[in-house]
VMD Tcl script that draws the C-alpha trace (Angstrom):
set ca {
  {162.68 90.61 129.28}
  {159.63 89.77 130.53}
  {158.92 93.65 131.55}
  {160.01 94.72 127.85}
  {157.20 92.04 126.58}
  {154.67 93.12 129.34}
  {154.85 96.89 128.24}
  {154.54 96.09 124.75}
  {151.65 94.31 125.62}
  {150.46 96.78 126.58}
  {151.00 99.35 124.34}
  {149.21 96.93 121.84}
  {146.07 96.78 123.91}
  {146.54 100.46 124.36}
  {146.51 100.95 120.62}
  {143.74 98.71 120.03}
  {141.27 100.33 122.70}
  {142.31 104.01 120.76}
  {141.40 101.93 116.93}
  {138.04 101.10 118.84}
  {136.27 104.24 119.52}
  {135.51 105.76 122.73}
  {132.35 103.34 122.74}
  {133.22 99.87 122.07}
  {136.71 100.93 124.21}
  {134.25 101.58 127.74}
  {132.80 98.67 127.07}
  {135.89 96.53 127.16}
  {136.47 98.70 130.15}
  {133.81 97.53 132.39}
  {135.49 94.46 131.91}
  {138.94 95.03 133.45}
  {140.06 94.93 137.20}
  {141.42 98.57 138.81}
  {144.84 98.04 138.29}
  {144.34 96.87 134.30}
  {142.29 100.06 133.79}
  {144.79 102.19 135.58}
  {147.94 100.58 134.00}
  {146.07 100.52 130.40}
  {144.90 104.54 131.09}
  {148.18 105.31 131.85}
  {149.68 103.89 128.32}
  {147.03 105.10 126.20}
  {147.98 108.29 127.90}
  {151.36 108.36 126.69}
  {150.71 107.94 123.41}
  {150.91 111.20 121.55}
  {151.08 108.56 117.37}
  {151.32 105.85 116.06}
  {152.39 104.64 112.60}
  {149.99 102.81 110.30}
  {152.23 100.17 110.03}
  {152.33 100.01 113.69}
  {148.55 99.98 114.05}
  {148.23 97.51 111.18}
  {150.22 94.90 112.63}
  {148.34 95.35 116.03}
  {145.03 94.84 113.86}
  {146.82 91.79 112.68}
  {148.04 90.17 115.48}
  {144.58 90.87 117.68}
  {142.39 89.55 114.42}
  {144.78 86.25 114.82}
  {144.37 85.65 118.44}
  {140.46 86.24 118.06}
  {140.34 83.78 115.57}
  {141.74 81.24 117.77}
  {139.42 82.02 120.75}
  {135.93 81.02 121.24}
  {133.08 81.45 123.90}
  {132.05 78.45 124.47}
  {129.14 79.48 126.98}
  {127.79 82.68 127.68}
  {128.27 82.89 131.68}
  {130.52 80.29 132.79}
  {129.50 80.58 136.36}
  {125.83 79.83 135.42}
  {126.34 77.16 133.28}
  {128.34 75.28 136.13}
  {125.62 75.99 138.60}
  {123.01 74.28 136.28}
  {124.88 71.46 135.52}
  {125.84 70.63 139.28}
  {121.92 71.53 139.99}
  {121.02 68.82 136.97}
  {124.03 66.45 138.12}
  {123.45 66.40 142.21}
  {120.19 67.98 142.59}
  {120.15 71.49 144.38}
  {120.82 70.45 147.93}
  {124.52 68.72 147.19}
  {124.98 71.08 144.59}
  {124.69 74.39 146.34}
  {127.22 73.12 148.92}
  {129.62 72.14 145.78}
  {128.89 75.63 144.14}
  {129.80 77.63 146.79}
  {133.01 75.99 147.19}
  {133.54 76.83 142.98}
  {132.37 80.20 143.37}
  {133.13 81.18 146.43}
  {134.12 85.09 146.33}
  {133.01 85.95 143.16}
  {130.16 87.62 144.76}
  {132.16 90.18 147.14}
  {131.00 93.23 144.52}
  {131.07 95.29 147.36}
  {134.08 94.54 148.96}
  {135.60 94.68 145.30}
  {134.73 98.21 144.92}
  {137.16 99.52 147.37}
  {140.07 98.27 145.00}
  {138.48 101.35 142.72}
  {139.10 103.91 145.78}
  {142.58 105.42 146.63}
  {143.96 103.81 150.13}
  {143.32 107.17 151.84}
  {139.62 106.81 151.11}
  {139.30 103.15 152.18}
  {141.44 104.32 155.46}
  {138.44 106.73 156.44}
  {135.83 104.27 155.78}
  {137.73 101.55 157.84}
  {140.11 103.75 160.62}
  {136.71 103.50 163.14}
  {136.34 99.70 162.49}
  {136.99 96.85 164.53}
  {141.23 95.46 164.01}
  {138.72 91.93 162.90}
  {136.53 93.67 160.44}
  {139.72 95.62 159.13}
  {141.86 92.75 158.74}
  {138.72 90.47 157.41}
  {138.76 93.84 154.58}
  {142.10 93.91 154.08}
  {142.62 90.61 152.97}
  {140.33 90.91 149.64}
  {142.50 93.81 148.47}
  {145.92 93.27 146.56}
  {148.46 93.47 148.72}
  {150.22 96.87 147.73}
  {146.96 98.59 148.32}
  {146.12 97.16 151.73}
  {149.71 98.32 152.68}
  {148.91 101.76 151.32}
  {145.96 101.64 153.87}
  {147.77 100.34 156.99}
  {150.01 102.98 156.43}
  {147.71 105.58 157.23}
  {146.55 103.72 160.75}
  {148.44 104.23 163.72}
  {151.14 102.55 164.69}
  {148.59 100.25 167.25}
  {145.85 100.35 164.82}
  {148.11 98.76 162.01}
  {149.98 96.21 164.23}
  {146.91 94.85 165.76}
  {145.28 94.83 162.32}
  {148.44 92.47 161.09}
  {148.21 90.13 164.01}
  {144.51 89.22 163.39}
  {145.10 89.07 159.28}
  {148.12 86.81 160.24}
  {146.10 84.45 162.40}
  {142.97 84.76 160.28}
  {142.27 81.63 158.20}
  {138.96 81.60 156.22}
  {136.05 84.17 156.21}
  {132.67 82.62 156.10}
  {130.45 84.05 153.08}
  {127.74 84.67 155.47}
  {130.19 86.62 157.07}
  {131.11 89.17 154.50}
  {126.98 89.49 154.59}
  {127.51 91.20 157.65}
  {130.31 93.25 156.85}
  {128.91 94.91 154.22}
  {126.25 95.69 156.93}
  {128.93 97.14 158.84}
  {130.58 98.98 156.21}
  {126.86 100.67 156.22}
  {126.17 100.01 152.99}
  {129.12 100.68 150.73}
  {130.03 96.88 150.59}
  {127.75 94.19 149.52}
  {127.78 90.79 148.36}
  {128.49 87.34 150.55}
  {126.95 84.32 150.04}
  {125.99 81.13 152.44}
  {128.23 78.62 154.00}
  {131.68 78.39 152.61}
  {135.07 79.78 153.61}
  {137.20 81.64 151.35}
  {140.76 80.37 152.00}
  {142.30 84.04 152.44}
  {144.51 85.72 155.72}
  {146.99 83.83 157.53}
  {150.64 84.28 157.95}
  {150.98 84.75 153.74}
  {148.92 87.49 153.89}
  {150.45 89.36 156.39}
  {153.79 88.28 155.16}
  {153.16 89.79 151.55}
  {151.61 93.19 152.68}
  {154.64 93.48 155.34}
  {156.78 93.38 152.04}
  {155.15 96.18 151.16}
  {154.94 98.77 153.69}
  {159.31 98.69 154.26}
  {162.04 98.07 156.73}
  {160.90 100.39 159.24}
  {157.12 99.62 159.41}
  {158.27 95.77 158.84}
  {160.06 95.85 162.32}
  {157.61 97.38 164.52}
  {154.65 94.92 163.29}
  {157.28 92.27 164.03}
  {158.67 92.94 167.59}
  {154.60 93.55 168.20}
  {153.48 90.33 167.20}
  {156.80 88.44 168.47}
  {155.53 89.28 172.34}
  {152.18 88.13 171.42}
  {153.22 84.93 169.74}
  {156.92 84.77 169.04}
  {156.20 81.34 166.39}
  {153.32 82.87 164.77}
  {156.00 86.07 163.95}
  {158.62 83.57 162.43}
  {156.30 82.03 160.28}
  {155.49 85.45 158.82}
  {159.05 86.24 158.49}
  {159.83 82.90 156.92}
  {156.89 83.87 154.27}
  {158.14 87.37 153.72}
  {161.20 86.38 151.99}
  {161.81 82.53 150.54}
  {164.43 81.11 148.86}
  {162.79 80.87 145.37}
  {163.01 84.74 145.67}
  {166.50 85.04 145.93}
  {166.12 85.32 142.09}
  {164.63 88.88 142.80}
  {168.08 89.90 144.66}
  {170.32 91.83 141.95}
  {173.52 90.49 140.56}
  {175.79 92.68 143.25}
  {173.37 91.23 145.91}
  {173.99 87.92 144.28}
  {178.14 88.29 145.00}
  {178.10 90.09 148.12}
  {175.78 86.67 148.69}
  {178.49 84.12 147.70}
  {181.29 85.68 149.54}
  {179.56 85.16 153.14}
  {178.04 81.52 151.74}
  {180.50 78.31 152.64}
  {180.23 76.12 149.64}
  {179.30 72.59 151.13}
  {175.88 74.64 152.13}
  {175.48 76.06 149.16}
  {175.26 72.92 147.29}
  {172.79 71.79 149.63}
  {170.98 74.85 149.33}
  {170.99 74.95 145.51}
  {169.77 70.78 145.54}
  {166.32 72.58 146.09}
  {166.92 75.88 144.25}
  {164.91 76.04 140.68}
  {167.26 76.11 137.06}
  {166.57 79.40 136.88}
  {167.83 80.34 140.41}
  {170.92 77.99 139.84}
  {171.50 79.76 136.60}
  {171.68 83.27 138.15}
  {174.08 82.21 141.15}
  {176.49 80.34 138.46}
  {176.19 84.07 136.49}
  {177.86 85.74 139.24}
  {180.64 83.64 140.14}
  {183.68 83.28 138.22}
  {183.96 81.01 135.77}
  {186.21 78.34 137.72}
  {183.77 78.41 140.62}
  {181.16 77.56 139.17}
  {182.17 74.92 136.90}
  {183.45 73.18 140.30}
  {180.19 74.54 141.69}
  {178.11 72.74 138.66}
  {180.40 69.34 139.61}
  {179.55 69.61 143.24}
  {176.42 69.05 142.34}
  {176.30 66.59 139.75}
  {178.55 64.30 142.32}
  {176.68 64.84 145.46}
  {174.26 62.41 146.11}
  {170.80 62.31 147.48}
  {170.27 64.73 150.28}
  {167.01 64.67 152.65}
  {164.74 67.86 151.89}
  {165.23 68.71 155.85}
  {168.51 68.62 155.34}
  {168.33 71.15 152.12}
  {165.74 73.22 153.67}
  {167.89 73.51 157.30}
  {170.47 75.02 154.41}
  {168.21 77.15 152.74}
  {167.34 78.94 155.71}
  {170.79 79.55 157.10}
  {171.27 81.15 153.77}
  {167.96 83.33 154.41}
  {169.52 84.25 157.43}
  {172.72 85.80 155.68}
  {170.39 87.45 153.02}
  {168.58 89.62 156.25}
  {172.09 90.01 157.79}
  {173.18 91.67 154.79}
  {170.54 93.32 154.36}
  {170.93 94.82 157.73}
  {173.82 96.13 156.83}
  {173.38 97.23 153.40}
  {174.79 95.12 151.40}
  {171.83 93.96 149.58}
  {168.32 95.42 148.95}
  {165.12 93.40 149.07}
  {162.26 94.54 145.92}
  {158.98 95.30 147.09}
  {159.57 97.86 149.99}
  {156.64 100.37 149.83}
  {158.86 103.54 150.90}
  {161.58 102.56 149.45}
  {163.83 103.31 151.55}
  {167.28 101.45 151.77}
  {168.16 99.80 154.59}
}
mol new
graphics top color blue
foreach p $ca { graphics top sphere $p radius 0.5 }
foreach p [lrange $ca 0 end-1] q [lrange $ca 1 end] { graphics top cylinder $p $q radius 0.2 }
display resetview
């Protein structure tokens, strides 16, 4: 349902762009992110004809939304700067402004998002792994993964270790990166570091690289730092991500999990995940599980997390056995 709604929104946006004309549509595209431009452009290209009723419907919806929105200030960033400087003085305000607006001026690195992975890989191939890591964490995870696929195994592993251990980037360092990139990159600011990188970022990129590369990288990281490798693995697939597994996979998982462990693990589950579990059980089993959840008293968070981790170990085993396929593997291989 969510995908259908998103597709409908893209189609409505595409129809609106086509009604605006080339010059006006071009002005709109200037304010979109690279992926938004690509997806909207692809949708426009697919549309060959539209009924007049559909066009009228799109225009009416746009008019309604437009009337409900109001532009408060022309440039919100400049407004924030002006207000804070007036209230706190330049010195204090500048420190706070760096924190609030950090990353907004990384225009050079942002430009890499418009480039194909091969071009980005060529730009970065001979750079130090630390520099490559600092740049890749600014890209979307799937683009960063596509770039890393074009590196040698050793380069890829070294960069992933640095991404996983990166706890932030000083804006001043971003300016240095621009010089390293021979004027391809530009931007950066003064004194606060962006909260980029870390085990979570490394995990997100690994999720996009696929299982074969994932194993190689994790083995490499584990040799250098076993705890770091475990942190990355913990972030790669969380308990809440169970909702992404298809019904067949959930049914396979239910056959392997002890009922008491499942009750404790589900104490910390979202309502949506619980419903997904219930619908993949027999009516009787689902009713019993619901009763057990209701009758079970408070459980320590540490116990819930421990059972969830045990359940995730089962998920990983079933993935290795080919009974469950996790979404997101960049190479789309089944394991």
